[in-house]
N, C-alpha and C positions, 0 to 999 in steps of 0.2 A: 281099100274102099272107104268111102266117107261114112264114118260111124257116128256122125252127129245124131243124137236121139231124135226120132221123128216127131215126138210131141212138142219139141221146142220150136219147130218151124212156124206154126200159126202164132205162137206167142211173140216171136221176134218180129213177125209181120205186123202184129198189132202194136208192139212196143217200139218199133223202129223210129218212129218220130221221136221216141224216148231216147232210145239209145241211140241211143241212139238214133231214136226216134227217132231214127233218127230219119230220116231223110225225107219222110212224108208228112211233117207237122206244119200247120198253118200259122206262121209266126206273124203276129200283128205288128205293123210298123207305124201305127197312129201316133202323132206327136204327143209327148207327155210333158206338161209344164214343169219347170224346174224351180218354182217358187211356191211358198206355202199359200200365197194369195192366188188361188186358181180361178180363172174365169173362162167362159166360152170364147174360143178363138174368133177373131173377126171374120165376117162373111167373105172377105176378099181372098181367104185361103191362107193368108200369111200369119203364122203363129210366131210371136216374138221369141218364144222359147224354141230351142232346137229340138229335132227328133232325137229321142234316145233309142239307140240301136237295140231292138228287141232280140232276145236270145231264144225264147221258146214261145209256144202258142199262148194267145190271150194275155199278153202283157202290153197294156196300153188302154187309154180311155176309148170309149165307143166312138164310132164315126158320127160326125155331125149330121143333123137331120137334112134329108134331101141330097146328101153327098154320096156319089157313086165312085167306088175305087176299084180299079183293075190292077192286079198285082201278078205279073209273070215272075217266075222264080226258077232257079236251077240249082241243084245240089249234087255233090259227089261224096259218097262215103266209101272208105276203104277199110277192110278188115284183114288181118293176118294172124293165123293161129296155128299152133303145132300140137298134135296129139300123139301120145306115146302109149302103145299097147304091149303088154308083156305076157307071154305065155311060157311059164316055166316055174322053177322052184329054187329056193335059196338054200345052199349048203351051209355057208357061213355068211355073216352080214356083208362081206366084201366079194362074194362069189355067187353069181347067178347062172343057173343052167337052164337054157331054154331059148326061145326066139323073141326078139324085140322088133316091133313094127313101129316105125315113125312116119307120120304123114303130116304134110304142111298144106294148109288151105289158104288161098288168097281170094278175096271177094271184093268186087267193085260194083257199086250200085249208083246208077245215074238216074236222077229224077227231074223231069221237067213238069212244072205244074202251073195252072192258071187259077187264080182266086178272084172272086167277085164279091164285093161287100157293098151294102147299102144301109144308110142310117135312116130309119123310119121316124124316130123321135130323138130328142136330145139324150135319151137314156137307153134306147133299144136299137140294135143293129142285127142283121142277118147276113150270112155268107155261105158261099159254096166253093169247094176246092176240087179240081179235077187233075189228078196226077197221071203221068205216063212214065213207066219204069223200064230201064234196061239193066239187066243183071248179068255179070260175067263172073264165073267161078272157076278157078284152077286148083286141081288137087294133085300133089306130088307125093307118091308113096311107094313102098315096096309091097309086093304081094303078101296078103295076110297069111301068117303061119307058114311061109315058104322061106327057106334059107338061101335067098338070092341077094347078091350085092347090087342088082340092077334096079334103078328107080324107074317108075312109070309115071307119066303125066296124062291126066284126063281133064277135059274141059266140059263145062256145063253152062248153059245160058238161058235166059228168059227175057221176053220183051212184050210189053202190052200195057193196056189200061190198068191203073191201080184202083184202090178203093176210094170211091168218091165220098167226100165229107160234106155234111150240112151242119151249120152251127148257128146258134143264136146267143147273143150276149145282152145282159141288162145291167145298167149301172145302179147299184143299190144305195150308194151314198154319194154326196157331192164333194167330199174332201174338204169341208169347211170346219172351222173351229179346232184345227190341229189334228183332225181325224184323217185317216187314209181313205183313198177311193177303194171301194169294195165292189167288184163286178162279178155277177153270177153268169155262168155259161153252161150251155148244153150242146154237146157235139155228138153227131150220129154218123157212123161209118157204115156204108153199104158194101156188101161183098161183090162189087162190080169187077174186081180183078180176078185173075185165075188163081184159085186157092191151092194149097198143097194136096188136097184130095181130088183136085180136078186134073192134075197132070199124071202121066204114067209113072208107075213106081214098081220096084221089085225088091224082094227080100234078099238080103245078103246072108250067105251061109258059110260056115267054116268047112274044113275038109272032111268033117264027119256028118255034114248035113244039118247041123244045128243052126237055127236062125240067130244072127248076131246084130242085125240092124236092118233098116229100110232105106233104100236109096231112091231119090227122085230122078227121073230121066231129064227133067228140065226144071229151071228155077221158077217158083210161083211168083206172081206179081201182086197178089193180094192175100188177105188172111183167110177168106172163105167163110167168114162168120159176121153176123151183124154185131155191132158194138155201140154202146151208149156211154157217154162220158160226161157226167155232171161235175162241175168244179167251181172254184172261187179263185179270183186273182186279187191281189192287193197292191196298191200304188201309194207310196208316201213321199211326197216332195219335201226335201229339206236342203236348202241352199248349201253348197252348190251341186248336190247330188239328188238323185231320185232312187229311193229304195223300192224294190218290187219283189213279189213272190207269188206262187200259185200252188194250189192243192186240188187234186182231182182223183176220181175213182172210175176206172174203166170196167164196165160190166158187159160181158160177152154172152150172147145167147148160145145155148147148146144146140147142136144139129145132129140129125141122123146121118151117118156116113157109111153105113153098110156093115154087114157082119164081119167081113174080113178086116175092117179098120177099127173094130172094137165096139160097133153099134153106135149108140149116142155118144158123141164127143162133146165134152164141156171144157173149153179152153179156160185156163186160169185167169181170174180177174187181176187187174193191175192197179196198184196205188202209185200215183205220181205226185212229186212235189219238186219245187225249185225255188231259188231265191237269188238275188244279186243286186247290183246297183249300177246306175248310169251317171255319166258326167258330161256336161256340155262345155266344150272348148270355146265355142262362139255360137252365133245364131245359125250357123250352117253345119257345123261338124260336132259330132258327139261320139262317145265311147262308152261301152258297158261291159261288165264282167258278171258272169253268173254260173250257177251250178244246178244241174238237174239230175234227178234220181228216180228210178222206177223199180218197184218190187213186184215181180211177176209170180203168181202162184202156179202150182203144178196143174197140168191138164189131167182130167179124169175121164175114164172110159166106162161105158155101161158093162162091157164084157172084159173082164180082166185078162190081159195078155202078158205073159212072162217077159216079152220083149220090152215092155214099157214100165216094168216094175222098179228097176234100179235107177231111179231118177231123183234129182233133188226136189224137195218140197217147194222151193222158191228160187228165183233167179234175181240177182241184183245187177242193175244196169245204171251206171253213173257216168256223167260227162261234165267236163269243165269247158265253158264257152266264153268267148269274147267277141264283141262285134264293133263295127265302125259304120256310122251312118253319115251321109253327105247329102244335104239338100241341094238339088240341082236347080229348082225353080220353086215358085209358090205352090205348085201342084204336083211336083215330082221329086222324089228322093231316091237315093241308091244306097243299099246297105249290104255289108259283107259280114258274115258270121263264120267263125272257125270254132269247131268243137273237138275236144280231145278226150278219148275214152279213158276213164280211170279204173274201170273194173274189167274183168276178163271177157265178159260177154258183150261189152259195148264196142262199137266200131272204133278202130284205132284213131281215125280222123274223119271229119266231115266238114265240107266247105259249102256254104249256101250263099247265093247271090240273089237279091230281090230288087225289083224296080216298081214300087207302088206309084200309080198314077191316079190322081183324084180328078173327077169330072164334075 
């Protein structure tokens, strides 16, 4: 059976645009000037500096006033992990008497999203992002605590609307006098997707009737909780590169989920940060490299349940990303981002394709 701790599911749903996040983050592809003398781009939409391929959310200057941007995107994240459970005792360090259960999990997450952005002033923009998810998970294992050499394969899937995001960004500095651009942002995630407490679930028991985990009948497409994410992003142009970084804190509201689920559930908050640099090859093509990390705190429950006690206090999710951006016209560009997980809980790989169109 899938013995992944139940409390981690809403956290991964919240953090996945992190980790691996992965797959549901609103990555800004607004052009970033690559010289220290930064001015507003001409009204004809042509920026003499090329687009710097953005790696994570909110890396780029705000949308110009009166400019409306439509950004369809598609991403695919793949995860593969192996879990080993041992029930037995050691006679000597080299001899184990008991049963060993090995399970392998493969998960593929496909996300199609539509983002809409509008610049109200030269310093303020607002955006909305609507994702649609399709999740496929395969679990190969041998029956728990059974001495059988036969593997079993089980499949689980989920499909539907994800968590809709609303965001607002305000440019705090102009990037003049050798100082970087500093942009403040606030992102709100609504629990519009089907959360882990909304799908059918069952308790996994051993051969003696003791609970050893909780299994979901289908994969959730959302977190099931409201989340608020204030943050700052930094952009420092220095020929021929652009340095960028971001820091944010995800605060999740606790919700009553019923007595059988531990009463009031408070998902752990998340600290996110990232940094990197971009290079412009010419006026149409650019490349960037970055790193993103999320620290997820443990979920707490109003009613203590032994099933949730033996869990880590925090989870680390880190990924290394590189992107390529190509300007197709004055109003359209195409960007490709590839992320590779460097921690155990991050997706092994994630590919994101975006096509921002300015009107």
